[in-house]
LOTIKOL-419676 format. One record per residue (C-alpha): z, x, y; residue in one letter. Coordinates in steps of 0.25 Angstrom, whole numbers, plus 2048, in hexadecimal, padded with zeros to 3 digits. Example, Ala and Ser with C-alpha at 12.3 -4.5 7.8 and 13.67 -1.06 7.14 Angstrom:
// residues 2
81F8317EEA 81D8377FCS 
//
This chain:
// residues 237
B3056F86DM B21572869T B18578874T B09576874T B02584872P AF958987EV AED58A874L AEC583867E AE158485CL AE2579852D AD957A846G ACE58084EL AC0580847E AB458884CV AA6588846R A9A59084AH A8F589842G A9258A834A A9D595836V AAB590836H AB159A841A ABF594842V AC658B838R AD258383BG AD858D844L AE658984AS AEE591854L AF6590860T AF859A86CV B04597876D B0759C884R B0A5AB884G B055AD876E AFA5B6870I AF45B1864V AEA5BA85CG ADD5B6854L AD95C284BI AD05C383FG AC35C983BP AB65C7842N AB15B9840G ABE5B383EA ABD5A8848G AC55AF854K ABB5AE85FS AB65A085AS AC559C85CT AC55A086AL AB759A86DH ABC58D868A AC858D871I ABF59087DM AB5585879G AAA58F877L AA858A869V AAA57C864T AB657A85BS AB257384EA AC056D84BA ACE56F850G AD457085ED AD757A869V AE2576872R AE757C87FL AF5577882H AF356B878G AE656787ER AD9568877S ACE57287CL AC356D872L AB6569878G AB9570886R AAF57988CR AB358888DP AB558789CE ABE57B89AD AC658288FV AC858E899A ACC5858A4R AD657F89BA ADD58D89AG AD659588FV ACF5A2892A AC75AA888L AC55B9889V AB85BA880P AB45C6877E AAC5CF87FG AB35CC88CR AA75C5893R AAA5CA8A1I A9F5C88ACF A9B5D78ADA A935D58BAE A9F5CF8C1L AAB5D78C6T AB85D78BFV ABE5CE8CAE AB25C48C9E AB45C38BAN AC35C08BCL AC05B58C7R AB65AE8BDL AC35AD8B5G ACA5A68C0L ABF59B8C1A AC65918B9G AD45928BER AD35898CAG AE258C8CEN AE05958DAG AE85A18D3K ADC5AA8D1G AE15B68D8D AEE5B58D0G AE75B58C3A ADF5C18C7L AEB5C98CBR AF15C58BDG AE45CA8B6A AE45D78BEF AF35DA8BBE AF05D88ACL AE35E18ADF AE45EB8B8P AD65F08B4V AD05E38B8V AD75E48C5H AD25F28C7E AC45EF8C4F AC35E18CAR AB85E48D3S AB05EB8C8R AA45E58C1Q AAA5E08B4A A9F5E68ACG AA35F48B0A AB05F28A9L AB45F889CS AB55EF890G AC45F0891G AC45ED89FQ ABA5E189DQ AC45DB892Q ACF5DC89CQ AC65D58A6L AC35CA89CA AD15C7899I AD55C78A8A AC95BD8ABR ACF5B48A0A ADD5B58A6L ADA5B28B4V AD55A48B0A AE45A18ADD AE259D89EP AED597895Q AE659D889V ADF5AA888L AD55AC87DL AD15BB87AL AC65BF871D AC65CD86CE ACC5D387AP ACD5E1874S ABF5E286EL AB95EF871G AC55F4879L ACB602879A AD9602873P ADF605881R AD85F8886L ADC5F087AV AEA5F387ED AE85EE88CV AE25E1887V AED5DF87DF AF85E2888D AF15D8891A AF25CD887L B015D0885Q B025CE894E AFA5C2894I B025BC889R B0F5BE892E B085B789DR B095AA894G AFA5A9890L AF65A4882A AED5AE87CI AE45AD86FL ADF5BB86CL AD35BE863V AD35CD85FE ACE5D6854Q ADA5E0857R AE25D884DA AEF5E184DQ AEF5E285CR AEE5D385DT AF85D0852V B025D985AA AFF5D2867L AFE5C4863A B095BA861D B015B6854R AF45BA84FS AEB5B1847H AE25B783CV AD45B083BL ACA5B2830S ABE5A982EN AC35A0838G AD059D832R ADE5A1836L AE35AA82AR AF05AF82FL AF95B083CT B005BD83FL B0B5C1848G B0D5CD850P B165D4845E B095D483DA B025DE846A B095EA83FG B065E5831D AF85EB82FS AF75E6821E AFA5D7824T AF15D8830L AE55DE829V AE75D481ES AE85C8828A ADC5CD830Y AD25CE824F AD75C381BS 
//
């Protein structure tokens, strides 16, 4: 029996003026899966996430959540449907407290389970709980990244999109983020992960798609993480 993927891209095309950013991209992400998107700068990775969220207009193809098209929906409607984006650069509200940032993430739930969602975020990221009364702008970069992921999670999404979550982090904090992604997968979310740390991504993800010039060039399984020659060749092809 064939099941419908949680998230499906079918021939997605994205253009920025004359620039063809994404070309005929098709992939799926199911419940409890991490799918990686890796490739050089300008490969179309962030444009893919933005098209899913409705932040840019798709030129062709489709984006489906549980078989229903998301095309033409406003970003806030895509979020309410069950898709959450952790953008590059975190974009937390620096002047608000950590808990106030989290409660903004609760705004779209509407199911009366906000306190439980906060507890789940605090369990996943103890530092977010520890500093919940602190102004978010006073946190370190790694702490802000944990807050950004926690804020996305309290909205109770079905799909989590992450754009370079390890960018600028010290190695110890990269481990914290990747360990958290493993636990989030075990909670049953579908995760689409854009990352520059190709080897770490391939090792973590169920499969990783290599993009170059907007096209899917190759798909790698976790076993390829230890094959540096194949990985480097795939990444720079």
